[in-house]
Backbone bond lengths (Angstrom), bond angles and torsions (degrees), N, CA, C in turn:
res aa  C-N    CA-C-N  psi(-1)  N-CA   C-N-CA  omega(-1)  CA-C   N-CA-C  phi
1 X - - - 1.456 - - 1.523 110.33 -
2 X 1.334 116.39 -41.97 1.459 120.57 -178.13 1.523 111.09 -59.61
3 X 1.362 115.36 -42.05 1.465 119.00 -178.87 1.531 111.84 -65.13
4 X 1.309 116.05 -41.63 1.459 120.35 -173.20 1.525 113.57 -80.18
5 X 1.330 118.35 -27.40 1.457 119.71 -168.62 1.525 115.81 -115.83
6 X 1.305 118.36 8.66 1.464 119.27 176.91 1.518 109.44 -129.81
7 X 1.321 114.93 155.92 1.470 120.04 178.68 1.520 109.69 -62.45
8 X 1.331 116.04 -45.50 1.455 119.82 179.49 1.527 111.09 -62.45
9 X 1.326 115.51 -40.72 1.460 119.57 179.75 1.512 112.31 -63.08
10 X 1.343 116.08 -38.38 1.465 119.73 179.46 1.523 112.25 -65.11
11 X 1.323 116.69 -27.00 1.469 119.98 178.88 1.524 110.84 -67.54
12 X 1.336 116.31 -25.49 1.455 121.70 -179.16 1.521 109.61 -95.17
13 X 1.308 116.02 57.05 1.462 121.00 -176.74 1.521 109.58 -77.27
14 X 1.317 116.58 107.87 1.463 120.15 -179.98 1.514 111.61 -76.70
15 X 1.321 116.96 -6.77 1.456 120.34 179.67 1.513 113.11 -85.67
16 X 1.352 117.66 15.59 1.457 120.62 179.40 1.529 109.87 -117.27
17 X 1.316 115.41 145.21 1.449 121.30 173.49 1.524 107.25 -71.91
18 X 1.333 117.37 124.60 1.462 120.87 -175.22 1.528 112.51 -65.63
19 X 1.322 118.23 -28.31 1.465 120.65 -179.36 1.521 111.65 -80.71
20 X 1.347 116.70 -47.92 1.468 120.16 -174.45 1.525 112.93 -92.53
21 X 1.342 116.95 -23.87 1.468 120.50 -177.06 1.522 112.73 79.29
22 X 1.329 117.59 2.01 1.469 120.80 -179.13 1.521 110.98 -82.56
23 X 1.322 115.38 151.25 1.463 121.82 179.91 1.521 110.24 -68.00
24 X 1.320 115.36 136.18 1.461 121.15 177.06 1.526 107.68 -102.47
25 X 1.297 117.59 127.71 1.457 121.82 176.41 1.522 107.51 -91.80
26 X 1.331 115.48 114.18 1.462 120.11 -170.99 1.528 112.79 -60.46
27 X 1.336 117.57 -29.60 1.463 119.20 -175.45 1.523 112.98 -104.50
28 X 1.315 117.47 7.55 1.460 119.31 -177.30 1.532 110.51 -61.72
29 X 1.319 115.56 123.22 1.462 121.16 178.50 1.520 114.02 79.68
30 X 1.345 116.48 2.87 1.467 119.64 -178.47 1.522 109.21 -106.22
31 X 1.322 115.95 150.24 1.458 121.16 175.20 1.520 108.93 -146.75
32 X 1.333 117.37 -177.01 1.465 119.49 -175.48 1.525 112.28 -66.45
33 X 1.319 117.67 -17.45 1.465 120.14 177.86 1.528 112.11 -83.70
34 X 1.323 117.96 -21.73 1.468 120.46 -175.21 1.523 113.54 -114.00
35 X 1.331 117.94 -10.49 1.466 119.74 -176.45 1.527 110.08 -132.92
36 X 1.333 118.28 119.49 1.466 120.97 -175.75 1.531 113.39 -63.13
37 X 1.329 118.71 -31.79 1.464 121.27 179.86 1.523 111.67 -65.31
38 X 1.328 116.20 -41.39 1.460 121.02 179.56 1.527 109.86 -68.76
39 X 1.328 116.86 -40.06 1.468 121.30 177.63 1.535 110.17 -61.27
40 X 1.328 116.50 -43.23 1.464 121.20 -179.84 1.536 110.95 -61.54
41 X 1.344 116.53 -44.29 1.469 120.62 178.57 1.522 110.90 -63.85
42 X 1.326 116.73 -42.36 1.461 121.81 -179.81 1.528 110.74 -61.90
43 X 1.351 116.46 -45.71 1.466 120.79 179.55 1.529 111.48 -63.99
44 X 1.345 116.97 -40.08 1.466 120.86 179.90 1.523 110.62 -63.90
45 X 1.325 116.90 -40.21 1.460 120.93 179.56 1.534 110.96 -67.21
46 X 1.339 116.37 -41.62 1.471 120.19 177.77 1.533 110.60 -60.19
47 X 1.342 115.77 -43.64 1.456 120.86 -179.60 1.529 111.24 -63.19
48 X 1.313 116.27 -40.13 1.463 121.31 178.82 1.520 110.63 -59.66
49 X 1.318 116.65 -44.30 1.462 120.05 -179.82 1.533 111.91 -70.40
50 X 1.335 117.21 -33.51 1.474 120.73 177.06 1.520 110.89 -63.99
51 X 1.318 116.44 -34.05 1.463 121.23 -178.54 1.525 112.30 -78.81
52 X 1.323 116.43 2.00 1.464 120.11 174.41 1.511 114.81 91.73
53 X 1.321 117.75 27.31 1.463 120.48 177.89 1.521 110.25 -62.32
54 X 1.301 116.60 132.78 1.458 122.24 175.69 1.524 107.92 -125.01
55 X 1.296 115.85 128.37 1.469 120.11 178.64 1.525 108.70 -59.07
56 X 1.339 118.42 122.70 1.466 119.87 -176.93 1.527 113.91 -65.07
57 X 1.338 117.77 -16.74 1.464 120.46 -179.47 1.524 112.70 -98.35
58 X 1.327 117.27 -4.70 1.463 120.72 -176.90 1.527 110.28 -62.50
59 X 1.317 115.98 127.28 1.457 121.45 177.34 1.518 114.85 79.33
60 X 1.331 117.44 0.01 1.466 119.98 -179.07 1.514 110.18 -97.53
61 X 1.321 115.52 150.90 1.457 121.47 177.35 1.514 108.61 -133.06
62 X 1.334 115.11 160.13 1.457 119.48 175.95 1.526 109.70 -66.46
63 X 1.309 116.25 146.35 1.465 120.15 173.51 1.526 108.14 -71.74
64 X 1.316 116.82 164.86 1.468 120.42 178.25 1.527 110.85 -61.07
65 X 1.343 116.58 -35.95 1.468 120.44 178.87 1.531 110.43 -65.01
66 X 1.340 116.22 -43.45 1.462 120.52 179.48 1.530 110.72 -65.34
67 X 1.340 116.76 -39.95 1.468 120.33 177.61 1.524 110.62 -60.71
68 X 1.331 115.79 -41.04 1.465 120.31 -179.66 1.531 110.82 -65.02
69 X 1.338 116.68 -41.43 1.467 120.78 178.05 1.532 109.85 -62.32
70 X 1.341 117.20 -46.00 1.465 121.13 178.81 1.523 111.55 -62.98
71 X 1.327 116.79 -40.77 1.459 122.09 179.11 1.529 110.78 -61.13
72 X 1.341 115.85 -44.75 1.469 120.17 -179.81 1.524 111.52 -64.77
73 X 1.337 115.82 -40.79 1.466 119.07 179.57 1.525 111.03 -64.16
74 X 1.342 115.81 -42.94 1.467 119.90 178.48 1.523 110.48 -63.13
75 X 1.321 116.17 -43.81 1.457 121.36 -179.07 1.534 110.38 -62.84
76 X 1.350 116.85 -46.24 1.467 120.86 178.35 1.516 110.86 -60.79
77 X 1.337 116.04 -40.93 1.461 120.11 179.60 1.526 110.76 -61.60
78 X 1.337 115.98 -46.50 1.463 119.83 -179.70 1.524 111.22 -66.38
79 X 1.334 117.44 -37.35 1.453 121.53 -179.41 1.523 111.07 -67.71
80 X 1.328 117.00 -40.53 1.459 121.09 -175.51 1.521 114.14 -87.41
81 X 1.316 117.14 -9.69 1.461 121.47 178.79 1.518 108.08 -124.21
82 X 1.331 116.04 78.72 1.459 118.69 -172.46 1.523 113.35 -69.94
83 X 1.342 117.27 -4.98 1.463 118.84 174.77 1.523 111.29 -87.47
84 X 1.342 116.87 -4.15 1.463 121.59 177.42 1.525 107.29 -111.80
85 X 1.308 117.34 138.31 1.452 118.65 177.21 1.516 110.63 -123.72
86 X 1.306 115.42 -175.76 1.448 120.84 -164.66 1.518 115.55 -63.06
87 X 1.284 118.82 -48.47 1.458 120.31 -171.07 1.520 112.37 -106.24
88 X 1.315 115.65 159.64 1.459 121.95 -175.23 1.517 112.24 -55.18
89 X 1.334 117.94 -42.07 1.457 119.83 -177.71 1.520 112.28 -72.33
90 X 1.360 116.92 -3.31 1.453 119.34 179.40 1.519 112.43 -110.06
91 X 1.321 118.05 11.65 1.459 119.56 -176.94 1.521 112.18 -61.79
92 X 1.314 117.44 -19.59 1.454 120.66 175.85 1.519 109.60 -110.64
93 X 1.337 116.27 31.51 1.473 124.35 -179.97 1.525 111.46 59.09
94 X 1.310 116.71 36.36 1.458 120.23 175.24 1.510 108.40 -87.16
95 X 1.316 116.00 136.03 1.453 121.45 176.68 1.520 109.38 -85.99
96 X 1.324 115.91 157.47 1.456 118.73 173.05 1.522 107.78 -69.71
97 X 1.311 116.72 168.90 1.471 120.85 -178.65 1.532 110.63 -57.59
98 X 1.335 116.26 -47.12 1.461 120.04 179.95 1.519 112.68 -64.90
99 X 1.327 116.55 -40.91 1.465 120.12 178.93 1.527 111.05 -65.84
100 X 1.336 115.93 -34.21 1.463 119.91 176.50 1.524 111.10 -62.01
101 X 1.341 115.44 -41.86 1.470 119.78 178.73 1.527 109.60 -64.20
102 X 1.339 117.01 -44.25 1.467 120.48 178.14 1.527 111.52 -61.73
103 X 1.327 115.65 -43.49 1.469 120.51 178.48 1.529 110.38 -57.06
104 X 1.335 116.09 -44.31 1.468 120.60 179.45 1.529 110.76 -64.59
105 X 1.327 116.87 -41.90 1.478 120.80 177.86 1.531 109.94 -60.66
106 X 1.331 116.73 -45.96 1.474 120.94 179.30 1.526 110.47 -61.08
107 X 1.328 115.39 -43.28 1.471 120.48 -178.20 1.529 111.06 -66.79
108 X 1.339 116.25 -47.43 1.470 120.87 -177.89 1.523 112.23 -64.10
109 X 1.327 117.76 -28.30 1.464 121.36 -178.98 1.528 113.04 -97.95
110 X 1.329 116.93 10.44 1.456 121.27 174.63 1.517 115.06 69.61
111 X 1.329 117.28 20.14 1.463 119.26 -178.57 1.520 112.19 -68.37
112 X 1.339 117.66 -30.86 1.466 120.25 178.72 1.536 111.03 -67.90
113 X 1.328 116.40 -26.60 1.476 119.88 178.08 1.522 111.13 -76.84
114 X 1.334 116.17 -28.06 1.466 121.14 -175.29 1.522 112.91 -93.52
115 X 1.338 116.44 -36.92 1.457 120.71 -172.74 1.532 111.11 -121.48
116 X 1.319 115.18 156.69 1.455 121.60 175.06 1.528 107.28 -89.16
117 X 1.345 116.61 93.08 1.464 122.37 -175.28 1.525 108.99 -103.46
118 X 1.335 115.70 127.13 1.462 121.11 179.14 1.520 109.21 -123.82
119 X 1.337 115.68 127.20 1.461 121.18 175.80 1.518 108.68 -84.20
120 X 1.353 116.39 140.65 1.459 122.42 179.54 1.531 111.01 60.48
121 X 1.316 115.95 54.01 1.461 121.54 -177.45 1.530 109.79 -88.16
122 X 1.357 117.62 122.15 1.467 119.53 -176.49 1.526 113.69 -82.21
123 X 1.324 115.75 127.05 1.464 123.44 169.80 1.523 104.29 -130.30
124 X 1.306 116.59 100.14 1.461 121.55 -169.73 1.524 112.38 -50.75
125 X 1.320 118.30 132.38 1.459 129.86 2.00 1.527 113.60 -97.42
126 X 1.317 118.07 24.22 1.456 121.52 -174.64 1.530 111.60 -116.19
127 X 1.339 114.73 164.27 1.458 122.25 176.37 1.533 106.56 -121.94
128 X 1.332 116.71 124.62 1.468 121.97 -179.07 1.524 109.11 -88.00
129 X 1.345 117.12 135.83 1.467 120.94 -179.64 1.529 110.94 -59.26
130 X 1.323 117.32 -59.27 1.462 122.49 176.15 1.522 107.90 -132.86
131 X 1.325 115.86 117.38 1.469 120.26 -179.76 1.517 109.44 -106.51
132 X 1.331 115.84 122.90 1.462 121.29 169.28 1.530 103.29 -86.54
133 X 1.332 114.85 88.75 1.459 122.18 -163.30 1.523 113.13 -58.27
134 X 1.328 118.07 -51.44 1.472 120.57 -176.31 1.519 112.90 -65.08
135 X 1.332 116.74 -29.60 1.463 121.30 -179.31 1.531 111.53 -92.12
136 X 1.336 116.65 -8.14 1.469 123.08 -175.84 1.535 110.93 53.30
137 X 1.330 114.39 48.90 1.463 121.36 176.43 1.525 108.15 -114.69
138 X 1.327 115.17 125.57 1.464 121.73 179.77 1.521 108.88 -102.83
139 X 1.333 116.03 119.45 1.463 120.65 175.72 1.519 106.65 -101.15
140 X 1.328 115.77 117.08 1.455 121.95 -175.98 1.519 110.15 -112.18
141 X 1.330 115.22 127.53 1.459 120.59 174.31 1.522 107.81 -94.53
142 X 1.330 116.66 121.15 1.460 122.00 -179.74 1.525 109.96 -102.23
143 X 1.329 115.88 102.55 1.459 121.35 178.20 1.521 111.25 -74.90
144 X 1.322 115.79 -178.92 1.472 121.22 -177.32 1.524 114.05 -55.79
145 X 1.362 120.04 -37.86 1.470 119.22 -179.75 1.529 113.70 -59.83
146 X 1.338 118.03 -20.30 1.464 120.63 178.72 1.535 111.29 -69.24
147 X 1.322 116.41 -16.77 1.461 120.59 -174.81 1.526 110.96 -118.09
148 X 1.337 116.17 43.89 1.461 119.30 179.06 1.529 110.05 -71.23
149 X 1.312 116.45 171.66 1.464 121.32 -171.59 1.523 114.61 -64.29
150 X 1.346 116.90 -34.93 1.466 116.96 -176.58 1.535 112.99 -95.72
151 X 1.310 117.63 6.03 1.476 123.67 173.15 1.531 114.72 59.85
152 X 1.334 117.36 21.19 1.466 119.52 178.70 1.521 111.17 -59.21
153 X 1.339 115.76 -42.02 1.468 119.67 -176.29 1.525 111.14 -68.13
154 X 1.338 116.83 -36.71 1.472 119.98 179.25 1.522 109.39 -64.16
155 X 1.328 116.86 -42.07 1.473 120.53 177.59 1.524 110.61 -62.42
156 X 1.339 116.31 -39.81 1.464 121.19 177.54 1.531 109.93 -64.06
157 X 1.346 116.49 -41.71 1.473 120.70 -179.76 1.525 111.33 -64.03
158 X 1.325 117.41 -38.36 1.476 120.91 178.69 1.525 109.65 -63.49
159 X 1.326 115.98 -45.96 1.470 121.08 178.22 1.532 110.25 -61.12
160 X 1.315 115.56 -42.80 1.472 122.06 -180.00 1.529 110.58 -62.90
161 X 1.342 116.00 -46.79 1.465 120.22 179.68 1.523 111.44 -62.06
162 X 1.323 116.39 -41.90 1.468 120.16 178.71 1.523 110.54 -60.04
163 X 1.341 116.03 -41.46 1.462 119.68 179.40 1.530 111.32 -65.35
164 X 1.350 116.36 -46.44 1.465 120.17 -179.28 1.528 111.21 -62.56
165 X 1.332 116.79 -35.57 1.467 120.25 177.76 1.522 111.52 -63.58
166 X 1.336 116.82 -34.85 1.477 119.13 177.61 1.525 110.74 -66.95
167 X 1.339 117.24 -21.08 1.459 121.98 178.49 1.532 111.98 -94.38
168 X 1.352 115.30 7.46 1.463 119.46 176.05 1.516 115.72 91.19
169 X 1.324 117.83 8.37 1.467 121.25 -179.54 1.528 110.89 -88.56
170 X 1.332 115.28 145.39 1.457 122.61 171.39 1.532 106.58 -106.59
171 X 1.312 116.87 135.71 1.463 120.41 -172.80 1.523 110.78 -111.38
172 X 1.340 114.88 130.81 1.460 122.56 175.99 1.526 106.43 -120.64
173 X 1.330 116.54 111.97 1.465 121.34 -177.18 1.527 111.10 -102.24
174 X 1.322 114.14 137.86 1.470 120.50 177.51 1.523 107.79 -122.40
175 X 1.343 117.91 107.99 1.469 119.72 177.41 1.538 110.49 -73.34
176 X 1.317 115.83 150.19 1.471 121.38 -175.21 1.521 112.26 -55.06
177 X 1.341 117.74 -34.57 1.466 119.80 -175.40 1.533 112.51 -76.42
178 X 1.333 118.37 -10.20 1.463 120.88 176.51 1.527 112.55 -101.35
179 X 1.316 116.96 -6.46 1.463 120.36 -173.65 1.525 112.36 -66.21
180 X 1.336 116.57 -34.11 1.468 120.44 -178.36 1.530 110.93 -60.88
181 X 1.334 116.89 -38.06 1.467 121.39 -179.03 1.528 111.95 -106.36
182 X 1.331 115.70 26.65 1.460 119.96 -175.49 1.526 111.06 -62.50
183 X 1.330 115.42 129.92 1.461 121.53 179.16 1.531 107.66 -107.39
184 X 1.320 115.36 111.82 1.466 120.06 -176.64 1.525 111.21 -63.42
185 X 1.340 117.31 -23.47 1.458 120.77 178.93 1.535 111.16 -62.08
186 X 1.336 116.79 -36.61 1.467 120.54 177.39 1.531 110.98 -60.62
187 X 1.334 115.66 -41.83 1.459 120.04 178.89 1.526 110.16 -66.69
188 X 1.337 116.75 -43.68 1.472 120.17 179.77 1.524 111.09 -62.62
189 X 1.331 116.43 -39.55 1.471 119.96 176.64 1.524 110.40 -62.77
190 X 1.342 116.52 -40.81 1.453 121.46 178.10 1.538 110.43 -61.39
191 X 1.341 115.43 -45.63 1.460 120.43 -179.82 1.534 110.36 -62.73
192 X 1.333 116.22 -49.32 1.474 120.67 -178.51 1.522 112.05 -61.33
193 X 1.332 115.66 -34.65 1.449 121.24 179.53 1.530 112.02 -67.21
194 X 1.367 116.04 -28.86 1.450 120.70 -174.37 1.527 114.45 -106.96
195 X 1.333 117.56 -5.35 1.464 118.93 178.37 1.514 108.88 -73.79
196 X 1.322 114.79 132.56 1.474 119.97 -177.68 1.516 110.51 -81.51
């Protein structure tokens, strides 16, 4: 416990080669045929399943109430930790490839000087890709996963857009296949058309 849970204990990492300082993987190259500990674990697991062990979580799902609680906690976390964003590849505030292109287009056309644009703007329970906050215009980049074969994501996007519209947002969607020929004038016309 001391080694695993204290700063001093972590300094005494026995999992490192003392000469090279590199991490040693205790099971590297070992299997149940060459290591008695692995064989013992394998046999114990087999016996457990023979005795009729059933995973207590198998086939269970969160209730709608539990999902809502988890959703709120995630949303609060993202709202209060603006250095963390929604997806794993954005944990260091990295934009997706498409969002990077949009960001560059916005920057090159001076949109950041004219509008209050926020990336990853939270509107519970959703996160907007690029929010023109004062105009309440949501610019959404739809990557390839939005167009999967069974259209689940498109149905989700329609539901999402309907919800955002009830909150006064106007939505401008840019599919990945149109980004190469994206005309910023179309977006500006959309904004001008909807600015009060």
